[in-house]
C-alpha positions in Angstrom: 119.1 77.6 97.0 115.6 78.3 95.6 115.3 80.6 92.5 113.6 83.4 94.5 116.3 83.4 97.2 119.1 83.4 94.6 117.5 86.2 92.7 117.1 88.3 95.8 120.8 87.7 96.7 122.0 88.6 93.2 120.0 91.8 93.0 121.0 92.8 96.6 124.7 92.3 95.7 124.2 94.3 92.5 122.6 97.2 94.4 125.4 97.1 97.0 128.5 96.7 94.8 127.4 97.7 91.3 127.1 95.3 88.4 127.5 94.6 84.7 124.2 94.3 82.9 125.2 91.4 80.8 126.7 89.4 83.7 123.6 90.0 85.9 121.2 89.1 83.1 123.0 85.8 82.6 123.1 85.0 86.3 119.4 85.7 86.7 118.7 83.7 83.5 120.4 80.7 85.0 118.7 81.2 88.4 115.2 81.3 86.9 115.7 78.8 84.1 113.3 76.3 85.5 110.5 78.8 86.0 107.7 79.6 83.6 107.5 83.3 82.4 104.9 84.3 85.0 106.8 82.8 87.9 110.1 84.3 86.5 108.8 87.8 86.4 107.2 87.5 89.8 110.5 86.4 91.3 112.5 89.2 89.6 109.9 91.8 90.7 110.1 90.6 94.2 113.9 90.7 94.2 113.8 94.3 92.9 111.2 95.3 95.5 113.4 93.8 98.3 116.3 96.0 97.0 114.1 99.1 97.2 113.2 98.2 100.8 116.9 97.9 101.5 117.7 101.2 99.9 115.0 103.0 101.8 115.6 101.3 105.1 117.5 104.3 106.4 114.7 106.6 105.0 117.2 108.2 102.6 117.8 107.6 98.9 121.2 108.5 97.5 121.9 109.4 93.9 123.9 106.2 93.6 121.1 104.0 94.9 118.5 105.6 92.6 120.8 105.2 89.6 121.5 101.5 90.4 117.8 100.7 91.1 116.9 102.3 87.7 119.6 100.3 85.9 118.4 97.1 87.7 114.9 97.9 86.7 115.9 98.1 83.0 118.0 95.0 83.3 115.3 92.9 84.8 112.8 93.8 82.1 109.8 93.6 84.4 106.7 95.7 83.8 106.1 98.8 86.0 102.7 97.5 87.0 104.3 94.4 88.6 107.0 96.4 90.3 104.4 98.7 91.7 102.0 96.0 92.8 102.7 96.8 96.4 103.7 100.4 95.9 107.5 100.0 95.7 108.0 101.9 92.5 105.8 104.8 93.8 107.8 104.8 97.1 111.0 105.1 95.2 109.8 108.0 93.1 108.5 109.8 96.2 111.9 109.2 98.0 113.6 110.8 95.0 111.3 113.8 95.3 112.1 114.3 98.9 115.9 113.9 98.2 115.6 116.5 95.5 113.9 118.9 97.9 116.6 118.3 100.5 119.1 119.5 97.9 117.0 122.5 97.1 116.0 121.0 93.7 112.4 121.3 92.7 111.6 118.7 90.0 108.3 117.3 88.9 108.4 113.5 88.9 104.7 112.9 89.1 103.0 112.0 85.8 99.3 112.9 85.3 96.9 111.3 82.8 94.9 114.5 82.5 95.7 118.2 82.9 95.7 119.6 86.4 92.6 121.6 87.3 94.9 124.2 89.0 96.8 127.2 87.6 100.3 127.2 88.9 102.3 130.4 89.4 105.7 131.1 88.0 108.4 129.0 89.7 105.8 126.5 91.1 106.1 122.8 90.3 103.9 119.9 91.1 105.4 117.5 93.6 102.6 114.9 93.8 98.8 114.6 93.2 96.4 112.3 95.0 92.9 111.6 93.5 89.8 110.7 95.5 90.8 112.5 98.6 88.1 113.2 101.2 88.0 116.6 102.9 86.9 116.4 106.5 86.2 119.4 108.7 85.1 120.2 112.2 81.4 121.2 112.1 79.8 123.0 115.1 76.4 121.6 116.1 74.1 123.7 118.4 71.3 122.3 120.4 69.5 122.8 123.7 69.6 120.6 126.8 67.6 120.9 130.0 65.3 119.3 132.5 62.5 120.0 134.9 62.7 120.2 138.7 60.1 120.2 141.4 57.2 117.9 142.5 53.7 117.0 141.6 50.5 117.3 143.7 47.6 114.9 143.0 44.4 116.9 142.5 42.1 114.1 141.4 42.3 110.7 140.0 44.7 110.9 137.0 45.1 114.7 137.4 48.4 116.1 138.8 49.6 119.6 139.2 53.4 120.0 138.5 55.1 122.6 140.7 58.6 123.5 139.6 60.3 124.8 136.5 62.2 123.9 133.3 65.7 125.2 132.6 67.1 125.1 129.0 70.9 125.4 128.4 72.4 125.9 124.9 75.1 123.5 123.9 77.7 123.7 121.2 79.3 120.4 120.0 82.0 119.8 117.4 82.0 116.8 115.1 84.3 115.8 112.2 82.3 115.4 109.0 83.3 114.8 105.4 82.4 118.0 103.5 83.8 117.2 100.1 86.0 115.0 98.0 88.3 115.5 95.0 91.9 115.9 93.8 94.6 116.9 96.3 98.0 118.2 95.1 101.1 119.5 96.7 103.5 121.8 95.0 106.6 123.6 96.3 104.4 126.5 97.2 100.8 125.4 97.9 98.5 122.6 99.0 95.7 122.5 96.4 92.3 120.8 96.5 89.8 120.6 93.8 86.5 119.2 95.1 82.9 119.1 94.0 82.1 122.0 96.3 85.4 123.4 97.7 88.4 124.7 95.7 91.3 125.4 98.1 94.7 127.0 97.6 96.7 126.9 100.9 100.1 128.6 100.9 102.6 126.3 102.6 104.1 129.3 104.4 100.7 130.2 105.8 100.1 126.9 107.6 100.1 127.2 111.4 100.0 123.4 112.2 100.6 120.2 110.2 99.9 116.8 111.6 100.6 113.7 109.6 98.9 110.3 109.7 99.5 107.1 107.6 96.8 107.9 105.1 95.9 111.5 106.0 97.2 115.0 106.8 95.6 117.6 109.0 96.4 121.2 108.5 95.3 124.5 109.9 95.8 127.9 108.4 97.5 130.7 110.4 94.3 132.6 110.9 92.2 133.3 114.0 89.0 132.0 112.4 90.6 129.0 110.7 89.6 125.5 111.7 91.6 122.3 111.1 91.1 120.5 107.8 91.7 116.7 107.5 92.6 115.4 104.0 92.0 111.6 104.0 93.2 109.2 101.4 96.8 110.2 100.7 100.3 109.5 101.8 100.4 111.7 105.0 104.1 111.2 105.8 105.2 112.1 102.2 103.1 115.3 102.2 104.3 116.2 105.7 108.0 115.8 104.8 107.5 117.7 101.5 105.9 120.6 103.4 108.9 120.7 105.9 111.4 120.7 103.0 109.7 123.4 100.9 
């Protein structure tokens, strides 16, 4: 059995049945003995990522699965950057956030390299933040369309007299246009957006509609004059599920 397949099998069994740190480390050391350090850590990272996929296959993360994956992560000694190369570490943390919300627990698991440009109210906790999010809105465009009708009478060579009329009709069109970009955040109480032009604070309880996409979320406030807003460049399904659980 190749080293990568053996490592995947060992880590999968550890996730399923539990394990002893020392025993697992020795088993993985033997399995990867013929690999150079770069190959070794790539194999171990892949095995851990496969275990994350298995744990999240049912779209639920139990406390036991989270604890075992955290212990596995420490036992493998692989850098977070390698574990998150394809987003597996981020997926795991987001799954834990949603699991907390299901239990009625509001806990910040999102680390920020700089202070948030938002002022949170008492009892409000950051759930996640997404940089470089584009705000798209439906913009109304007005123009005039029309045409002439009738016929022409030739008066002389090259001279015609047009008999008829012209009718102009106003037209209103809607088009989706990017109007801003900036930091998008979700808390247990609000959707927040800090753009170059727009600064939005949308109460979750005041949203009339929420539609998720793979990399976007469209929301509309519960107001007669409100228009849909599409936030592009985030994890739409995570934001949608977090909204439903808040």
